[in-house]
Gaussian input, Z-matrix of N, CA and C with variables (Angstrom, degrees):
# hf/3-21g

backbone

0 1
 N
 C     1     B1
 C     2     B2     1     A1
 N     3     B3     2     A2     1     D1
 C     4     B4     3     A3     2     D2
 C     5     B5     4     A4     3     D3
 N     6     B6     5     A5     4     D4
 C     7     B7     6     A6     5     D5
 C     8     B8     7     A7     6     D6
 N     9     B9     8     A8     7     D7
 C    10    B10     9     A9     8     D8
 C    11    B11    10    A10     9     D9
 N    12    B12    11    A11    10    D10
 C    13    B13    12    A12    11    D11
 C    14    B14    13    A13    12    D12
 N    15    B15    14    A14    13    D13
 C    16    B16    15    A15    14    D14
 C    17    B17    16    A16    15    D15
 N    18    B18    17    A17    16    D16
 C    19    B19    18    A18    17    D17
 C    20    B20    19    A19    18    D18
 N    21    B21    20    A20    19    D19
 C    22    B22    21    A21    20    D20
 C    23    B23    22    A22    21    D21
 N    24    B24    23    A23    22    D22
 C    25    B25    24    A24    23    D23
 C    26    B26    25    A25    24    D24
 N    27    B27    26    A26    25    D25
 C    28    B28    27    A27    26    D26
 C    29    B29    28    A28    27    D27
 N    30    B30    29    A29    28    D28
 C    31    B31    30    A30    29    D29
 C    32    B32    31    A31    30    D30
 N    33    B33    32    A32    31    D31
 C    34    B34    33    A33    32    D32
 C    35    B35    34    A34    33    D33
 N    36    B36    35    A35    34    D34
 C    37    B37    36    A36    35    D35
 C    38    B38    37    A37    36    D36
 N    39    B39    38    A38    37    D37
 C    40    B40    39    A39    38    D38
 C    41    B41    40    A40    39    D39
 N    42    B42    41    A41    40    D40
 C    43    B43    42    A42    41    D41
 C    44    B44    43    A43    42    D42
 N    45    B45    44    A44    43    D43
 C    46    B46    45    A45    44    D44
 C    47    B47    46    A46    45    D45
 N    48    B48    47    A47    46    D46
 C    49    B49    48    A48    47    D47
 C    50    B50    49    A49    48    D48
 N    51    B51    50    A50    49    D49
 C    52    B52    51    A51    50    D50
 C    53    B53    52    A52    51    D51
 N    54    B54    53    A53    52    D52
 C    55    B55    54    A54    53    D53
 C    56    B56    55    A55    54    D54
 N    57    B57    56    A56    55    D55
 C    58    B58    57    A57    56    D56
 C    59    B59    58    A58    57    D57
 N    60    B60    59    A59    58    D58
 C    61    B61    60    A60    59    D59
 C    62    B62    61    A61    60    D60
 N    63    B63    62    A62    61    D61
 C    64    B64    63    A63    62    D62
 C    65    B65    64    A64    63    D63
 N    66    B66    65    A65    64    D64
 C    67    B67    66    A66    65    D65
 C    68    B68    67    A67    66    D66
 N    69    B69    68    A68    67    D67
 C    70    B70    69    A69    68    D68
 C    71    B71    70    A70    69    D69
 N    72    B72    71    A71    70    D70
 C    73    B73    72    A72    71    D71
 C    74    B74    73    A73    72    D72
 N    75    B75    74    A74    73    D73
 C    76    B76    75    A75    74    D74
 C    77    B77    76    A76    75    D75
 N    78    B78    77    A77    76    D76
 C    79    B79    78    A78    77    D77
 C    80    B80    79    A79    78    D78
 N    81    B81    80    A80    79    D79
 C    82    B82    81    A81    80    D80
 C    83    B83    82    A82    81    D81
 N    84    B84    83    A83    82    D82
 C    85    B85    84    A84    83    D83
 C    86    B86    85    A85    84    D84
 N    87    B87    86    A86    85    D85
 C    88    B88    87    A87    86    D86
 C    89    B89    88    A88    87    D87
 N    90    B90    89    A89    88    D88
 C    91    B91    90    A90    89    D89
 C    92    B92    91    A91    90    D90
 N    93    B93    92    A92    91    D91
 C    94    B94    93    A93    92    D92
 C    95    B95    94    A94    93    D93
 N    96    B96    95    A95    94    D94
 C    97    B97    96    A96    95    D95
 C    98    B98    97    A97    96    D96
 N    99    B99    98    A98    97    D97
 C   100   B100    99    A99    98    D98
 C   101   B101   100   A100    99    D99
 N   102   B102   101   A101   100   D100
 C   103   B103   102   A102   101   D101
 C   104   B104   103   A103   102   D102
 N   105   B105   104   A104   103   D103
 C   106   B106   105   A105   104   D104
 C   107   B107   106   A106   105   D105
 N   108   B108   107   A107   106   D106
 C   109   B109   108   A108   107   D107
 C   110   B110   109   A109   108   D108
 N   111   B111   110   A110   109   D109
 C   112   B112   111   A111   110   D110
 C   113   B113   112   A112   111   D111
 N   114   B114   113   A113   112   D112
 C   115   B115   114   A114   113   D113
 C   116   B116   115   A115   114   D114
 N   117   B117   116   A116   115   D115
 C   118   B118   117   A117   116   D116
 C   119   B119   118   A118   117   D117
 N   120   B120   119   A119   118   D118
 C   121   B121   120   A120   119   D119
 C   122   B122   121   A121   120   D120
 N   123   B123   122   A122   121   D121
 C   124   B124   123   A123   122   D122
 C   125   B125   124   A124   123   D123
 N   126   B126   125   A125   124   D124
 C   127   B127   126   A126   125   D125
 C   128   B128   127   A127   126   D126
 N   129   B129   128   A128   127   D127
 C   130   B130   129   A129   128   D128
 C   131   B131   130   A130   129   D129
 N   132   B132   131   A131   130   D130
 C   133   B133   132   A132   131   D131
 C   134   B134   133   A133   132   D132
 N   135   B135   134   A134   133   D133
 C   136   B136   135   A135   134   D134
 C   137   B137   136   A136   135   D135
 N   138   B138   137   A137   136   D136
 C   139   B139   138   A138   137   D137
 C   140   B140   139   A139   138   D138
 N   141   B141   140   A140   139   D139
 C   142   B142   141   A141   140   D140
 C   143   B143   142   A142   141   D141
 N   144   B144   143   A143   142   D142
 C   145   B145   144   A144   143   D143
 C   146   B146   145   A145   144   D144
 N   147   B147   146   A146   145   D145
 C   148   B148   147   A147   146   D146
 C   149   B149   148   A148   147   D147
 N   150   B150   149   A149   148   D148
 C   151   B151   150   A150   149   D149
 C   152   B152   151   A151   150   D150
 N   153   B153   152   A152   151   D151
 C   154   B154   153   A153   152   D152
 C   155   B155   154   A154   153   D153
 N   156   B156   155   A155   154   D154
 C   157   B157   156   A156   155   D155
 C   158   B158   157   A157   156   D156
 N   159   B159   158   A158   157   D157
 C   160   B160   159   A159   158   D158
 C   161   B161   160   A160   159   D159
 N   162   B162   161   A161   160   D160
 C   163   B163   162   A162   161   D161
 C   164   B164   163   A163   162   D162
 N   165   B165   164   A164   163   D163
 C   166   B166   165   A165   164   D164
 C   167   B167   166   A166   165   D165
 N   168   B168   167   A167   166   D166
 C   169   B169   168   A168   167   D167
 C   170   B170   169   A169   168   D168
 N   171   B171   170   A170   169   D169
 C   172   B172   171   A171   170   D170
 C   173   B173   172   A172   171   D171
 N   174   B174   173   A173   172   D172
 C   175   B175   174   A174   173   D173
 C   176   B176   175   A175   174   D174
 N   177   B177   176   A176   175   D175
 C   178   B178   177   A177   176   D176
 C   179   B179   178   A178   177   D177
 N   180   B180   179   A179   178   D178
 C   181   B181   180   A180   179   D179
 C   182   B182   181   A181   180   D180
 N   183   B183   182   A182   181   D181
 C   184   B184   183   A183   182   D182
 C   185   B185   184   A184   183   D183
 N   186   B186   185   A185   184   D184
 C   187   B187   186   A186   185   D185
 C   188   B188   187   A187   186   D186
 N   189   B189   188   A188   187   D187
 C   190   B190   189   A189   188   D188
 C   191   B191   190   A190   189   D189
 N   192   B192   191   A191   190   D190
 C   193   B193   192   A192   191   D191
 C   194   B194   193   A193   192   D192
 N   195   B195   194   A194   193   D193
 C   196   B196   195   A195   194   D194
 C   197   B197   196   A196   195   D195
 N   198   B198   197   A197   196   D196
 C   199   B199   198   A198   197   D197
 C   200   B200   199   A199   198   D198
 N   201   B201   200   A200   199   D199
 C   202   B202   201   A201   200   D200
 C   203   B203   202   A202   201   D201
 N   204   B204   203   A203   202   D202
 C   205   B205   204   A204   203   D203
 C   206   B206   205   A205   204   D204
 N   207   B207   206   A206   205   D205
 C   208   B208   207   A207   206   D206
 C   209   B209   208   A208   207   D207
 N   210   B210   209   A209   208   D208
 C   211   B211   210   A210   209   D209
 C   212   B212   211   A211   210   D210
 N   213   B213   212   A212   211   D211
 C   214   B214   213   A213   212   D212
 C   215   B215   214   A214   213   D213
 N   216   B216   215   A215   214   D214
 C   217   B217   216   A216   215   D215
 C   218   B218   217   A217   216   D216
 N   219   B219   218   A218   217   D217
 C   220   B220   219   A219   218   D218
 C   221   B221   220   A220   219   D219
 N   222   B222   221   A221   220   D220
 C   223   B223   222   A222   221   D221
 C   224   B224   223   A223   222   D222
 N   225   B225   224   A224   223   D223
 C   226   B226   225   A225   224   D224
 C   227   B227   226   A226   225   D225
 N   228   B228   227   A227   226   D226
 C   229   B229   228   A228   227   D227
 C   230   B230   229   A229   228   D228
 N   231   B231   230   A230   229   D229
 C   232   B232   231   A231   230   D230
 C   233   B233   232   A232   231   D231
 N   234   B234   233   A233   232   D232
 C   235   B235   234   A234   233   D233
 C   236   B236   235   A235   234   D234
 N   237   B237   236   A236   235   D235
 C   238   B238   237   A237   236   D236
 C   239   B239   238   A238   237   D237

   B1=1.4480
   B2=1.5241
   B3=1.2967
   B4=1.4546
   B5=1.5178
   B6=1.3567
   B7=1.4564
   B8=1.5164
   B9=1.3299
   B10=1.4583
   B11=1.5180
   B12=1.3193
   B13=1.4555
   B14=1.5275
   B15=1.3209
   B16=1.4510
   B17=1.5224
   B18=1.3578
   B19=1.4597
   B20=1.5289
   B21=1.3206
   B22=1.4590
   B23=1.5209
   B24=1.3395
   B25=1.4629
   B26=1.5286
   B27=1.3235
   B28=1.4593
   B29=1.5326
   B30=1.3321
   B31=1.4636
   B32=1.5319
   B33=1.3339
   B34=1.4600
   B35=1.5237
   B36=1.3444
   B37=1.4666
   B38=1.5274
   B39=1.3296
   B40=1.4594
   B41=1.5177
   B42=1.3331
   B43=1.4641
   B44=1.5199
   B45=1.3175
   B46=1.4635
   B47=1.5253
   B48=1.3373
   B49=1.4611
   B50=1.5245
   B51=1.3443
   B52=1.4632
   B53=1.5195
   B54=1.3212
   B55=1.4555
   B56=1.5270
   B57=1.3225
   B58=1.4486
   B59=1.5159
   B60=1.3056
   B61=1.4644
   B62=1.5215
   B63=1.3210
   B64=1.4552
   B65=1.5271
   B66=1.3161
   B67=1.4576
   B68=1.5220
   B69=1.3306
   B70=1.4595
   B71=1.5199
   B72=1.3214
   B73=1.4629
   B74=1.5264
   B75=1.3364
   B76=1.4605
   B77=1.5231
   B78=1.3332
   B79=1.4656
   B80=1.5232
   B81=1.3276
   B82=1.4635
   B83=1.5275
   B84=1.2998
   B85=1.4573
   B86=1.5200
   B87=1.3281
   B88=1.4651
   B89=1.5277
   B90=1.3199
   B91=1.4562
   B92=1.5103
   B93=1.3279
   B94=1.4600
   B95=1.5239
   B96=1.3264
   B97=1.4591
   B98=1.5198
   B99=1.3305
   B100=1.4638
   B101=1.5229
   B102=1.3269
   B103=1.4606
   B104=1.5250
   B105=1.3222
   B106=1.4637
   B107=1.5292
   B108=1.3273
   B109=1.4709
   B110=1.5292
   B111=1.3204
   B112=1.4617
   B113=1.5294
   B114=1.3440
   B115=1.4656
   B116=1.5277
   B117=1.3307
   B118=1.4560
   B119=1.5217
   B120=1.3150
   B121=1.4465
   B122=1.5182
   B123=1.3351
   B124=1.4610
   B125=1.5246
   B126=1.3258
   B127=1.4641
   B128=1.5219
   B129=1.3212
   B130=1.4550
   B131=1.5245
   B132=1.3315
   B133=1.4621
   B134=1.5286
   B135=1.3291
   B136=1.4715
   B137=1.5310
   B138=1.3394
   B139=1.4546
   B140=1.5196
   B141=1.3280
   B142=1.4599
   B143=1.5266
   B144=1.3399
   B145=1.4557
   B146=1.5237
   B147=1.3394
   B148=1.4524
   B149=1.5077
   B150=1.3309
   B151=1.4627
   B152=1.5240
   B153=1.3352
   B154=1.4655
   B155=1.5299
   B156=1.3310
   B157=1.4660
   B158=1.5238
   B159=1.3315
   B160=1.4676
   B161=1.5255
   B162=1.3157
   B163=1.4648
   B164=1.5317
   B165=1.3203
   B166=1.4677
   B167=1.5232
   B168=1.3206
   B169=1.4689
   B170=1.5275
   B171=1.3264
   B172=1.4712
   B173=1.5250
   B174=1.3320
   B175=1.4641
   B176=1.5284
   B177=1.3241
   B178=1.4654
   B179=1.5271
   B180=1.3336
   B181=1.4655
   B182=1.5272
   B183=1.3278
   B184=1.4656
   B185=1.5233
   B186=1.3263
   B187=1.4625
   B188=1.5308
   B189=1.3325
   B190=1.4686
   B191=1.5260
   B192=1.3441
   B193=1.4655
   B194=1.5323
   B195=1.3268
   B196=1.4657
   B197=1.5300
   B198=1.3282
   B199=1.4710
   B200=1.5279
   B201=1.3288
   B202=1.4655
   B203=1.5255
   B204=1.3392
   B205=1.4640
   B206=1.5266
   B207=1.3347
   B208=1.4687
   B209=1.5357
   B210=1.3405
   B211=1.4704
   B212=1.5228
   B213=1.3162
   B214=1.4578
   B215=1.5218
   B216=1.3412
   B217=1.4586
   B218=1.5119
   B219=1.3349
   B220=1.4625
   B221=1.5186
   B222=1.3233
   B223=1.4570
   B224=1.5236
   B225=1.3240
   B226=1.4529
   B227=1.5212
   B228=1.3178
   B229=1.4598
   B230=1.5262
   B231=1.3032
   B232=1.4631
   B233=1.5177
   B234=1.3444
   B235=1.4605
   B236=1.5239
   B237=1.2914
   B238=1.4723
   B239=1.4928
   A1=108.88
   A2=116.69
   A3=122.71
   A4=109.66
   A5=116.18
   A6=120.71
   A7=108.60
   A8=116.13
   A9=121.40
   A10=108.59
   A11=115.37
   A12=120.75
   A13=109.18
   A14=116.87
   A15=122.80
   A16=107.14
   A17=118.06
   A18=120.27
   A19=114.00
   A20=118.35
   A21=120.66
   A22=112.51
   A23=117.06
   A24=122.14
   A25=110.53
   A26=115.38
   A27=121.16
   A28=109.59
   A29=118.11
   A30=120.29
   A31=112.80
   A32=117.56
   A33=120.81
   A34=112.75
   A35=116.32
   A36=118.59
   A37=113.98
   A38=117.51
   A39=120.95
   A40=113.85
   A41=117.52
   A42=121.34
   A43=111.79
   A44=115.94
   A45=121.46
   A46=110.72
   A47=116.27
   A48=121.50
   A49=108.38
   A50=116.13
   A51=120.51
   A52=109.21
   A53=116.22
   A54=121.33
   A55=108.49
   A56=116.31
   A57=120.46
   A58=111.13
   A59=115.78
   A60=122.89
   A61=108.35
   A62=115.18
   A63=120.99
   A64=108.54
   A65=115.62
   A66=122.36
   A67=107.91
   A68=116.53
   A69=123.40
   A70=108.37
   A71=117.32
   A72=122.04
   A73=110.04
   A74=115.92
   A75=121.58
   A76=108.82
   A77=116.35
   A78=122.33
   A79=107.04
   A80=116.49
   A81=121.39
   A82=113.07
   A83=117.71
   A84=120.83
   A85=111.40
   A86=116.63
   A87=121.33
   A88=111.18
   A89=116.70
   A90=121.19
   A91=111.26
   A92=115.13
   A93=121.72
   A94=109.34
   A95=115.70
   A96=122.26
   A97=107.54
   A98=116.16
   A99=122.11
   A100=107.57
   A101=115.86
   A102=120.91
   A103=107.00
   A104=115.38
   A105=120.92
   A106=110.27
   A107=115.34
   A108=122.87
   A109=112.85
   A110=116.56
   A111=121.85
   A112=108.48
   A113=118.36
   A114=119.97
   A115=110.24
   A116=115.93
   A117=120.28
   A118=109.61
   A119=115.11
   A120=121.57
   A121=105.59
   A122=117.05
   A123=121.45
   A124=109.98
   A125=116.84
   A126=121.22
   A127=108.84
   A128=116.62
   A129=122.09
   A130=112.09
   A131=117.11
   A132=120.51
   A133=113.10
   A134=117.48
   A135=119.64
   A136=113.48
   A137=117.99
   A138=121.00
   A139=115.28
   A140=118.64
   A141=120.74
   A142=108.32
   A143=116.36
   A144=118.39
   A145=111.59
   A146=114.78
   A147=123.01
   A148=107.93
   A149=116.54
   A150=122.92
   A151=108.42
   A152=116.90
   A153=121.51
   A154=110.59
   A155=115.67
   A156=121.92
   A157=112.74
   A158=117.58
   A159=119.94
   A160=110.96
   A161=116.92
   A162=121.63
   A163=109.10
   A164=117.15
   A165=121.38
   A166=111.29
   A167=116.78
   A168=120.42
   A169=110.39
   A170=117.25
   A171=120.59
   A172=110.60
   A173=116.87
   A174=120.68
   A175=110.89
   A176=116.95
   A177=120.54
   A178=110.83
   A179=117.12
   A180=120.59
   A181=110.50
   A182=117.32
   A183=121.20
   A184=110.27
   A185=117.27
   A186=121.83
   A187=110.63
   A188=117.44
   A189=120.07
   A190=111.24
   A191=116.80
   A192=120.91
   A193=110.89
   A194=116.68
   A195=121.10
   A196=110.81
   A197=116.66
   A198=121.06
   A199=110.31
   A200=116.91
   A201=121.46
   A202=111.52
   A203=117.04
   A204=120.60
   A205=112.53
   A206=118.04
   A207=123.64
   A208=113.68
   A209=117.84
   A210=120.02
   A211=110.08
   A212=115.83
   A213=120.55
   A214=110.43
   A215=116.40
   A216=122.07
   A217=108.12
   A218=116.23
   A219=120.63
   A220=107.40
   A221=116.10
   A222=121.78
   A223=107.40
   A224=115.99
   A225=120.98
   A226=109.39
   A227=116.58
   A228=120.98
   A229=108.16
   A230=115.37
   A231=121.28
   A232=109.15
   A233=117.93
   A234=119.69
   A235=110.43
   A236=115.46
   A237=120.70
   A238=112.80
   D1=133.13
   D2=-179.33
   D3=-97.86
   D4=133.62
   D5=177.67
   D6=-80.97
   D7=129.10
   D8=176.87
   D9=-109.87
   D10=141.86
   D11=-179.71
   D12=-89.53
   D13=113.88
   D14=176.63
   D15=-110.82
   D16=101.80
   D17=-174.05
   D18=-63.49
   D19=-20.30
   D20=-179.31
   D21=-92.31
   D22=0.08
   D23=-179.76
   D24=-115.79
   D25=142.94
   D26=178.36
   D27=-68.46
   D28=128.79
   D29=178.53
   D30=-70.82
   D31=-14.75
   D32=-178.74
   D33=-87.30
   D34=-42.25
   D35=-174.58
   D36=-129.00
   D37=-9.56
   D38=-179.23
   D39=85.72
   D40=2.96
   D41=178.97
   D42=-71.11
   D43=168.25
   D44=-179.92
   D45=-76.89
   D46=134.75
   D47=175.80
   D48=-93.34
   D49=140.25
   D50=179.52
   D51=-143.59
   D52=160.67
   D53=177.17
   D54=-70.72
   D55=139.30
   D56=-179.76
   D57=-165.93
   D58=-154.93
   D59=-179.88
   D60=-131.11
   D61=154.11
   D62=177.68
   D63=-140.51
   D64=174.35
   D65=175.04
   D66=-113.28
   D67=131.50
   D68=-178.70
   D69=-109.64
   D70=126.30
   D71=-176.86
   D72=-126.30
   D73=136.89
   D74=178.33
   D75=-131.68
   D76=130.21
   D77=173.81
   D78=-94.40
   D79=114.22
   D80=-178.08
   D81=-89.85
   D82=1.52
   D83=-178.01
   D84=94.93
   D85=-50.64
   D86=178.26
   D87=-96.33
   D88=-12.39
   D89=-178.05
   D90=-170.48
   D91=-176.66
   D92=-176.09
   D93=-129.06
   D94=140.30
   D95=173.54
   D96=-114.09
   D97=129.77
   D98=177.32
   D99=-123.00
   D100=123.27
   D101=177.43
   D102=-114.59
   D103=119.37
   D104=-178.34
   D105=-97.85
   D106=162.25
   D107=175.94
   D108=59.89
   D109=42.41
   D110=178.37
   D111=-84.00
   D112=124.35
   D113=177.90
   D114=-61.63
   D115=134.10
   D116=-178.00
   D117=-157.88
   D118=166.72
   D119=168.55
   D120=-95.31
   D121=127.20
   D122=-172.39
   D123=-125.05
   D124=136.91
   D125=175.16
   D126=-74.77
   D127=127.31
   D128=-179.48
   D129=-69.55
   D130=-19.85
   D131=-176.54
   D132=-94.65
   D133=-53.11
   D134=-174.05
   D135=-105.13
   D136=-12.80
   D137=178.12
   D138=85.69
   D139=2.10
   D140=176.73
   D141=-59.54
   D142=147.94
   D143=-177.09
   D144=-134.50
   D145=155.70
   D146=179.89
   D147=-133.02
   D148=133.15
   D149=-177.64
   D150=-112.26
   D151=132.79
   D152=-179.87
   D153=-71.01
   D154=158.41
   D155=-177.39
   D156=-59.05
   D157=-40.15
   D158=-179.00
   D159=-65.09
   D160=-37.14
   D161=177.78
   D162=-70.28
   D163=-39.67
   D164=178.23
   D165=-59.75
   D166=-39.00
   D167=178.98
   D168=-63.24
   D169=-40.31
   D170=177.06
   D171=-65.55
   D172=-39.43
   D173=178.68
   D174=-63.48
   D175=-39.94
   D176=178.37
   D177=-59.89
   D178=-41.10
   D179=178.81
   D180=-65.60
   D181=-42.32
   D182=178.35
   D183=-60.25
   D184=-44.48
   D185=-179.16
   D186=-67.24
   D187=-41.48
   D188=177.97
   D189=-61.78
   D190=-42.36
   D191=177.86
   D192=-62.89
   D193=-42.18
   D194=179.34
   D195=-65.52
   D196=-38.07
   D197=178.88
   D198=-60.89
   D199=-38.98
   D200=179.80
   D201=-66.40
   D202=-34.47
   D203=-178.61
   D204=-78.53
   D205=-19.68
   D206=176.16
   D207=58.00
   D208=33.75
   D209=175.11
   D210=-73.74
   D211=149.31
   D212=177.17
   D213=-66.90
   D214=-44.57
   D215=176.94
   D216=-135.90
   D217=132.26
   D218=175.20
   D219=-132.56
   D220=122.88
   D221=178.26
   D222=-119.25
   D223=129.21
   D224=-179.65
   D225=-143.18
   D226=171.53
   D227=173.88
   D228=-112.34
   D229=155.92
   D230=-178.59
   D231=-69.21
   D232=124.26
   D233=177.56
   D234=-69.37
   D235=152.94
   D236=-179.17
   D237=-68.99

């Protein structure tokens, strides 16, 4: 059997992928950063999510800024 790549189907469960939002969480060791409302492609069936490279770059900046502040918990939303 040959595996075919269906970009509109989840590779984990075969469910439909759609545009949506997710929550991104990072454990920094001394604290946690939670970013809500992150744009992502989300599986409607199992909830698996995929974040685009441009969004990932913004998340890296948010995490780096939070690391500098050294808060135990930081919760924010994704800027537009």
